[in-house]
N, C-alpha and C positions, 0 to 999 in steps of 0.2 A: 739939476743937470744929470742926465742919465749916465751911469757908469758903463764903461766899455767892458764887455765880457772878457774875462781872463782865460788864457789858454794854459792848461796844466800839461806841460811837456812830458812829465813823468807818466801821467795816465795815458797819453797818446802812445808813448813808447811801449808801455806794458800791453796796451790793447793791440798794437802792431805785432808784438812778439807772440801774444796769445793767438792772433789770427794765423801767424805763420805756423805755429804748432798744430793748429787744427788742420791746416792744409797738409802738413807733413804726415799727420796721423791718417788723413784720408788716402794719401798715396801709399803709406806704409802697409796698411792692412791688405789691399789687393796685391801688392808686390810680395808680401809674405805668403799669401795664398798661392801665388804662382810658383814661388820657389819650393814650397812644401809639396805641391802637386808634381812638379817636375822631378824633384829629387826622389820623392816617394815612389813615383811611377818607375823611374829608372832602377831604383833599388829592388822593387818587387819584380821587375822584368828580368833582372839579372840574378835575383835570388838572394835571400838573407842567409847568414851563416846557420847551419843546422843546429848548432848548440847555443843559439842566442838566448833562449829561455833557460838553458841549463847552467848559465853563469851564476856565480854567487849573487844573491838578491841585492846586496849592497853595491856590487859592481854595476849591475844593470840599472840600479837607481841612480848611480853617479852618471851613467851614460845618458839617462833621461834628463838629468840636471844640465848636462852639457848641451843637449838639444835646446833646452829653454834659453840657456845663456847665448848660444851662437845664433839662434833664430830670432830672439826677442830682445834680450837684455842688452847685448853689445850693439846691435843696430839702433836700438832706442837711444842709447847714450850718444852714439855717433851722429844720429840725425837730430839730436836736441829735443827728444820727446821727454826725457828725464834728465835731471841735473844732480847726480849724487855728489857728495862732498869729495874733496881731494883725498882724504883718508879712506873713504869708502871705495874710490876708484883704484887706489893703490892696493888695498886689501883684495878687491875683486880681481885685479890683474894677477897678483901673486898667487892668490888662492886658486885661480883657474888653471895655472900651470901645474900645480900639484894635483888638482882634480883631474886634469887630462891624463897625467901619467898614471894615476891610480885607476882611472876608468878604462884605460887601454891595456895596461900591463897587469893590473891587479896587485896583490901583495907580493913582494919579492920572494922567490923560491929558488933553490939551488939549480934546478934543472933548466930554469929560464935563461941562464947565462951560459949554458953549454952549447955545443954544436947544434945548429938548427937545420934539420933536413929540409925544411920548407923555405930556406933562404932564397932559393931560385925563383920563388914567386914574388920577390920584392919588386921587380920591374913592373909587373902587372898591377900591383897595389899602388905603386907610385904614379902610374899612368892614370888609374881610376881616380885617385885623390886629385890629380891635376885637372881631370875632366870635370869633376864635381865643382872644384873651386872656380874653374873657368866659366861654368854655367852661371854660378851665383855672381861672379865678378861682372859678367856681361849685363846681368840684370841690374847690378848696381850702377854701372856706367850709363846704361840706357835710361834709368830712372833719375839720374842726377844725384844719387845718394852721396857722392863724394864732395859735392859743392853746396850742400844744404846749410852748413855752418861755416863761420869764418875761421874758427880755430883749426889748425892743422892736426891737432891731436884727435879730432873726430875721424880722420882718415884711418888712424891706427885701430880705433875701436871697430870700425867697419871691416878692415882687413883681418882683424882677429876673429870676427864673426864668420868671415868667409872661410878662413883656414880651419877653424874649429868645426864648421859645418862639414867640410870635406873629410876631416879626421874622424868625426863621429859616424859619418856615413860608411866609411871603409871599415870601421870597427864593428859595425853591424853586418858586414858582409864577409870579412876575412876571418876564418876560424883559427888562424895561427896565433898563438899566445906567446911564443918564444921571444925573448928580448932581442936576440940576434936578428930577428926579422922586424919586429914592431918598432924598435928604436930608430933604425935607419930608414925603413920603408914606409912607416906611418908617421911617427913623431918628427923625424928629420925632414921628410918631404913637406909636412904641414908647416914646420917652422920656416923652411925656405919659401913656401908659398905666401906666408904672411909678409915676409920681406918684399917679395915680388909684387904682391897686390898693393902694399903700402906705397911702393915707388910709382906704380901705375896710377894709384889714386891721387898722389901728390901732383904728378904730371897733368892729370886730367883737371885738377883744381886750378893749376896755374894757367892752363890753356883757356879754361872757361871763364875764369875770373880776371883775366888780364885787363879787360876794358870795362868790367862791371863796376857800378857805383858801390860805395861802402854801404854796409848794412848796419843796423843797430847792434850794439854789443849784446852778448849773451852771457849767461852764467856758465861757470866751469869751462 
């Protein structure tokens, strides 16, 4: 008597998840290219800060690390392309906060906390950060980035990537280093944008997934 073929459910689930990851990767690379071209074109059109390459080498290196984090690492976690451990995610989130402060402000100096004559430029910087974040947010909404994974925490990684992108972009354009300007007009606006984009992402998820069937579970 011929035995019936057995179905390995675990292998089917793994194969399905791998297929989903390949699809996400195929969508991620073109979306990343569009964002880089759009932001890079806008930054070059409006002009980079004249002292960009005159910054301390380590500060410029940290800013480059921020670009990698906001454009590749954070979106990859949010989209489910990589699954770091819980400890690694916590370390990455906490470390990025300190990294962003050092990359934008540099080492604390006495004159940074005095009266800043460039404070009146804060409105312009805040507006530009918002514009950059809105462009990337629209790309995320149109591409369905916020609904790629079942876990709501994915939204926060994508939102963090969006706000960091806007923050790093303005850091490469605004030549003002004073804390009286950078803290409220750069870091403060970026933090507010992360909250705002998170709310929008969660609302987009709820609307899109309201009648969607359940998906296979994922790691992390």
